[in-house]
N, C-alpha and C positions, 0 to 999 in steps of 0.2 A: 826420781830413778830411772834408773837406763841399765841394761845389759853389757856384760863387759867378756871377753873371751880370752885375754891371752895373762900369763906372770905377769907379763914386760910393763901393761899398765897398771896391772895391781899396786905393784914394788913401786915401780914411779911414784904413782901420786900417792904412795902411801908415805913420800917424805912431809907431807903435807901438814904429818900431826908433828906438834916439836918432839925431839928427844928427850924432852921434859919430861915425859909422862910419866904418873906417879902409882898409875895401880894397874890390876889388870883381872878382866872379869873371865872368869873362864864357867860359861855355862854348856849346861848337859841337856838331850832329850831322849828320852826313856819313855818306852814304850816296857809295860810292866805284867803286861797279857793277865788278864781278868785277876787285878790287884784286889784282893778280900771279897770277893763276886762270884761263889759257886751258884749251879748249876745254873749259868746266866742266861740261858736258852742257843749260849752262840757257839759255844765249844763244851764237849764234855769232861768240863775242869771243875774237880772237887776238892774238899779239904784235903784228901790223900793223894793226890799229886799233883796240886798246888795250893798245897800249904802257906798258907800267909807268914807264920811263925817262923818257918824256913825262907820266905822270901825277904823277909825280915833282916836277919841274920845276912842274905846274900848283899842286901842295899845297904844295909851298914860298912860292906866289906870293898864295896864301891863307893861308895861315896869318901869314906876314908882316901883312899888310893887316888879319886879322879879331883877331888877337892874346888865342887863345884862352888859358886858364888849362886846360881841360876841353876833351876832342878824344874825342867819341864815333865810334864809326866802325859802320856796314853793311859787307856783303858784302867783307868784308878776306880775302886767301887764309890757309885756315887751317894755316899752319908756321912755326914760330918762326924760320927764317931769314926770312921776309918781315916780322915783327915786329921784331927788328933791322934789318932795313933800313931800315925808315921811322924807324925812331928818328934809324939813325947819317944818311941821305939829308935827312930833312925837318924835323926839331927839335930836333935836339943839333948843331947846325949853327953856321958864324960864332963860336963860342966859345962857344957855351946847350952846358950837361951837365947841366940839371935835371930834363930830359923824362923820365919813367918811365911805365911801363907793367903789366900783370901777365900772369903764367903763361896759356899758352891751356887754356881745358876744350871739349872739343867732344863729348858725350857723343850727339849726332845721327851725327857724322863725316861731317859735310859740307864740304862743298870751301869753303863762307864762310861765317864765323860775323864776329860780334857783337867790336868792341874799345874802350881806351880807353886813352887815355892823358892824363897831366897832368901838372902842374907841381909838384914834389916841394919846392920849396922853402916855397910854399904850402898842400899839405897831404899826405897820406900814405895808402895806400891799405892800410883793414886788412884787409877781407875781398872775394874773390870768388868767388858762388854762383852754381853756370848750372842753371837750372831746367829738364826734361827736355817742350821741346813742339818742335813740329811748325807745321815741316817744318825750323828751326832752333830751338839752346838761348836763351832768354832768360837774358840775363845781367846778374846783381844785382851793383854793387860801391859798398860800404860806404867811402867816403873821412872822415877825418877832419882839421878845420883844424890851421894851426899860427899857434895864437894865441896871445898872450901870458901868455891865461892858462891855456897849456893844462898848465905846470909845477903847475900849484895845483889840475889835477882838473880842471878845466873844458874839457869837451869839445864841441867843435861836430859833427855829424855831419850828417855831405851825403850820400844814399843816392843813385845814378844807377842807373836800370832801365836795359837798353837792349833793345830786340824790333824784331823785322824778321819780321811773321804773312806768309802764303802770300797772293800778289798774282793779282788778277784780279776778276773779275765770277764769281760763283759760289762765293765761299768764303770769303764772309761769317761761316759758323757755323765755319769754321775759325780765322778768325781773332779773333773772340768765346773760345773754346773757351781759346786763347794766351792773353787776354787777361784769362781769367779766374783761370788758372792764378797769372800776377805778381797779379793780383788778393789770392788770397788767401794768398801768401808773404809777403806787404805785411802785409793785415791779421793776422798772426800774430804778424810781425818788428818793422813799423815803422808801428803805425797812429797813429802820434804823433809822426813825425820828419819831418824833412825829406827829400822824396824828389821827384825828378824820374822823368819815365819819359819815352824821346825812343827814335826810331828812325825806322827807314822800315814806317810801318803798315799801305799801301795801302790807307786806305780812302778812300772816293767821298764823303763826307757823313758829317754830323751824324747822319742818321737811323739809318747804321749802330751794328746791338746792339752790336758792338765798342769803338767811339766813345762808347755812352751806355751801357754799364756802367763804362766811365772818369771820367764825367764828370757819372752822376746818382746819384740816395740811394736810386733804387728798389732795388736788390739787394744793396748793400754799402752801407751808409749809414756806416760810416768810416772807410773809402779809397777817397776822390773826389776827383780829379781838377780842376783848370782848366785852360780853356783860353786862353793872352795874348788872343787872339782873342777873348774880352768885352769887354774893354779898349776895344777900337776897333766897336763895334757889334755885336756876337753872331755866333756861327757858322752855317753852313748848308749848303746843299749846292754845293757850293765845286765840285765836277766838271765843266770845261768851263762854268765861271759867271763873268763877268767883271768881277762885285762882287765876287768874291779875288783877283784879278789880282794886289796887291800879294804874296801867299800863294800862291802855287802855286810848284810847286818841280820839276814834271815834266814835261814833258822839257826839256832845255836843246838842242833841237834840233830845227829845221821838217822836217825828214828824216833818214834811217836807213841806215845804212851796214853792218846788221845784229845788231851790238851794241848802239849808242846808240836807245833808243828815239825814236822820230818825231812830230811833231805838235805840237813846239812846248810853249812855258807854258801848262798849261791843268789840273791835277792836282794836289792838294795831298795829296801824298803822308809828306812827312818831317813829322814832330812832335817840340818839345820840351813836355811839360805838368807842373803842379808842381800839390805839394801844397797845402794852404790855410795848413799852418803858414808856405810861402815868401812864397805872396800877401800874407799879413796878420801875419808877423815874430812869428809865437809863439816860435823859438827862436834868434834873435839873425840869421837869414837874412831878405833881401825881397828879392822881386822889384822890379827897376827899373822904373816903367812906360815903357812904350813902347818899349822896345830888344830887343822880340821883331822879329826878320826871318828875310828870306827871302833871303839876299846874292844880290846883284847886280838881285834883280827889283827894277824900278823904277814898275812898274802898265805899263807900255807895251809889253810883250811877246806883248801875249793871242794868241797861237797861232802864235807868233816864236819863232825863233830866241835865246834870252838875249842875243847881241854884235847883232844884225841892226839893222841904222840904228843904231848907236851904242846906248849905254846912258848914264840920267841918275842912275844909282846908283851907280855905283862907276868906277874908271880904269878906261882901252883894257886894259891888261892883263890888271887883274883878272877883266875880261868877256869872254877870252879863254879865261885859265885855267879859268873856270866851263864856257865852250865845249867845250874840250879833257877835261877832265878825271874828267866821269861825266857822266851824262843827269839827272843832281838834283842840284839846287843844295842846298847845305848852312843852315840853318836856326841861328841863336843866337840867345841871351838872356844880358842882365844880372843878377845878384846881389849887391845887398848883402849887405855883412856886419859884424856889429857888434862888435869886438874885446873891447869894452868891459861881459865880464860879470861879474854878481854882485854885490857889491854896488860901489857908485858910489866913482869915486875921491874925489868930497866925503863921502863916507861916508855917503850922507842911507841911511835905511831902505825898505825898497819894501814894498806893499801886504802881499805874500805870501797874494790870494786864492785860497781854496780852494771850490770847491759840492759841496750834496751834498744831497739827492743827485742824481745826473747821469751816467744819463738819469732827468730826472723825471715825473712822472704830472701831478704839479701845482705845488706849492708848490716854492720851492729854496731852503733857507738856502746866505748868502754867508757865509765868515767871514775876514777878513780884521783886518791891523796898521795901527791908524792914526797915521801920522807922529807928529801934535799935533792939539790939539784943533781940531775946525774941522765943515764940512759934508762929505759922501759925496752924488753923483751917481752914479745906476745908471741906464742907460740898456740896454735890448734893443731888439738892428736882428735883424730878417729878413736872410734872403740878399738882400734887394733894395736893399738898404743903408736901409728903411725902418725909423722906431722904433716898434713893438707895445708898450712899455710905458716907465715913466719911473717912477722916488721919487730922492726929498731925504732926506738926516737928520741930523739933527747929531750926531759921534759923539765921548768926549774919546780921549782919549791913550789908545793901548796896545789887546791884543785886540780885537775887537770881531764881531760878529755881527748880520745882518739878511738878514729872512725876505720876498722878492720871491713875489706871490704872479701864478704864468703859466697859470692853469687855463684862461683864457678863450685859448689858444692853441691854433693847430692843431698838430699832429704835426709834426713835423721840427726841422732846424738852424738855431739862432741864437748871436748874440755876446752879449755884456755886455758892456758899457765902465763901467766904474769912474773917475771923477776928483774927486779930492777935493780941495777947498777952496786947496790951498795947493801944488797945478800936479801930486802925484802922480798918474800914472794907468798902469789894467791892462784886457789885453783877456783873459777867458777863451770857452771854446764851451762851450755848451750844448745838451743833445738834448729836447725835449718829447714823451714815449713816449704 
């Protein structure tokens, strides 16, 4: 995985996904504010000011509006009864019966946990691992998509990591330590997979060390994540910064009732970040550009309640539900799914390209299958979307190889895009040491 910074590269390599994508997944992450957990010891939240039945009404409204396929949550009461009730009252309602979740793992013995709910018509949960982090476990959910090619052995995997590090100024090192544990696990198990990391990160800006660890290549070059905000002009110090008003997620209220945080919308604590495999469509999934939203944030409620003076982003009942359910806004993104795997329906061969050595200190040899006689164009792109090297050659049909000289390139990550004269194309990841 790599870091990227501009919409140009996201859009350009988004073309690697075939236009015949057959489905789109909507992912939603939501901090439910001590759901079903009264007298938690962390806040003055009681049945009178954080009523679960009222929250359920709000969640049903929001689910009906967003229509997620994957719902990950933070601050969920750590009991199986709450999990069952949430499914029964909020998701499997009005004839719906396909939502599932997983058993609770709670090594930290916390009153509140992370959790996942998913549409079992579209995917199934293969594995759930909880990492022992402080103050709460970090949960990793490995899902596979139920595509037509699944029976033939082609599996599209999507890994969702849900994290909820410690809140507050002064705990930056604690948040970074949690993220380091998560990054180490991904590096070991999912370094080339479709991975999302989401949750209430409690981070105040892009300069925070935990955020830099997630999104930069300086310490974990294989497992960096991309923030969708790069596609709308980049990220910076978002706390109390009206430049980021559309993406602030806390607080939904300008005043406090002891449970809900006050101050209005002025902090961006809630995130969904994506691996480059999703941003650049390497493994059949692609982020849909401009689909990342803080639900109900119309950009006009800086330091205000989400429903104050109306809301231009969502209907009135949705704004009211956001106000009543939590002091966080949910965040959502869409991921396009390519279900046409392997050899295409018209039996056209692929380029089947590989690189060696990779990483390289100088030259790299490209091995590929040329479907028929013709030209092949090789273009090396920086992570800023600039062409830094390019070559063109003529090759006969069959197995071929070509050597690229990269000795003049700086150390770092690059993307090699190959395109034949007959329209076949492929994109590969490349690292220069």
